[in-house]
N, C-alpha and C positions, 0 to 999 in steps of 0.2 A: 502494499500501500506506497503511496505518497504522499510523503509529509504534508500538510500544508502551511503556506505562507502565512506570516503574519502580518496584519495590515501595519501599514504604513504608520509610525509613530511621527510624530508633531516634528522633529529634527529629519526627519527621513522624510516626511512631504514638503519642507522646508528647502531640503536640496533637490528635492525632484520634481521642485515649482522653477529654483532657476535656472538649475539644468535644460528641462522643457521651455521658459521662458526665453531665454540661450540660442536653442535654437529657433522659437518663436520669430523674435527681432532677426535673426539672420536670415530667414524666410522675409521678412518687413524687408531690411534694408534690401535683399538682394531683388524685391518687385519696386521698391522703391530706382534704384538704381537701371532697372531694365525701363521703367517708365523714363526718368530720366532722358537717359542714353539712346532711347528711340524715340526719341520730343514727343511725348505722347502727354496733353496734358490731361489735367486729375476731371473729367467730364462727367456729366450723372452714370454714364453707360461704364465706363470703369472704373468708378465709386464702388457702383451694384458687382461690378466684377470681383474688385478689390476684397469686398464685405466676403463675398462666394469661398473668395481663395482662403481669406483666414477664417473663414468657419468651418472647412474645409480642414485647414492645419489640427485649429482647435480641436473637434471633432475627432481626429486620429489622434490627437495628444492622452485626449481624456480616457476615450476609449484603452490606449492602453497602460496609462494607468489601472485604471480600473481593473481591468485585468491580469494586470501583475500583482495588482498591491490589494485586489477588495476580493479576488476571485468572481469579476464580475458582478459583485453587489452592495455598489454604490448606491449613495443614496442620491435624492437629486439636488440637496443643498449640497452634500461629499463635493459631487463632482464638481455645481457650481461655482462654489468655494475654493477647489484647484482652479477652473477655467480661470477664475478672479483673478487670483494669485500669477500663474502664469503670466497673463494678458498684463496685470502691472507692472512683473520682472522685464517682458518683452517693451514693451512701451518706454522704462527707465533704462536701457542698451540702445535704443533706439532713440532716444533723443542725446545723448551720448554720442551716437552716430552723427547725428545729425547736425550736432552744434560742428562737428568737427568738417564736416559734408560743406556747411555755410560758412564757416572761418576760415576754409584751408581747402577743399576741395574748387569747389566754383563760388565765390564768392559775388559771382555776378546775378544767384538766384534773388539776396536777400536784394539786388536794385530794381531786379523786375518787382521782389514783393514790394516794394518801396513807391516804385513810380507812381508819381503821383499825387506823393504826399510831400511838400516841401517845407515842413515846419520837421527839425530835427529829430524835435523830443517824441512826437506822435509816430518817428517811423521805427518799426519793428527790427529791433537785433535779432542774433542767430539765438541765442539765449530766449527771447520770445520766443522765436519761431519754431525752436525746439519742442518749448514747454506747451504751446497751443498743439505742437500734434501728439506730448502724451497726453493731453485731456481728452484728442479729438478716440485719438487710440484704445484708451480706455473707455469713454460712452460706447464706441462701437462693440469693444470689445466684452463688455456686458451684455450690450442686447445681443449679441451673438454668441457668449456663453453660456446663456438663457434658453438658448434655442439648443446649442451641442449636448447642454450638460442633459436637458429633456428627450432625446436623441439618444443618449448614451443609454439612462437609464430605462427609456421603452422596448431598446433594442436589444435584446439580451440573443447573445449568440454563442 
């Protein structure tokens, strides 16, 4: 008979959400670089594709966590909490990347974002744009996490 894996404790859950959050942010960075270097503007259709890709990534990681550490028996609140932590870590890592991107890789992006704003006090800096992106990704991540968490709980494989 196969020994059962114990449920993930708090420290393990923290490390796992950190790991999955780093993978999630790597995925977001890859998407950002792809959109940027293919000169794709962030249209409404592209935003929906972005959300669908994020939802797929959330579903796959939450489902993997559920199977590996909870034998497929996680409740909605556990799955949702895991997904939110993963999105939070991913958004923090993404903010660090965006700050570096705006400051060193492509500073012209800041000029484009501030086009038409003449008052220097109202112009967005790299830190402001990175922070806005954190809140944006956490907001959409929470909505997507709720849907994918329900899917993980309802679709037992």
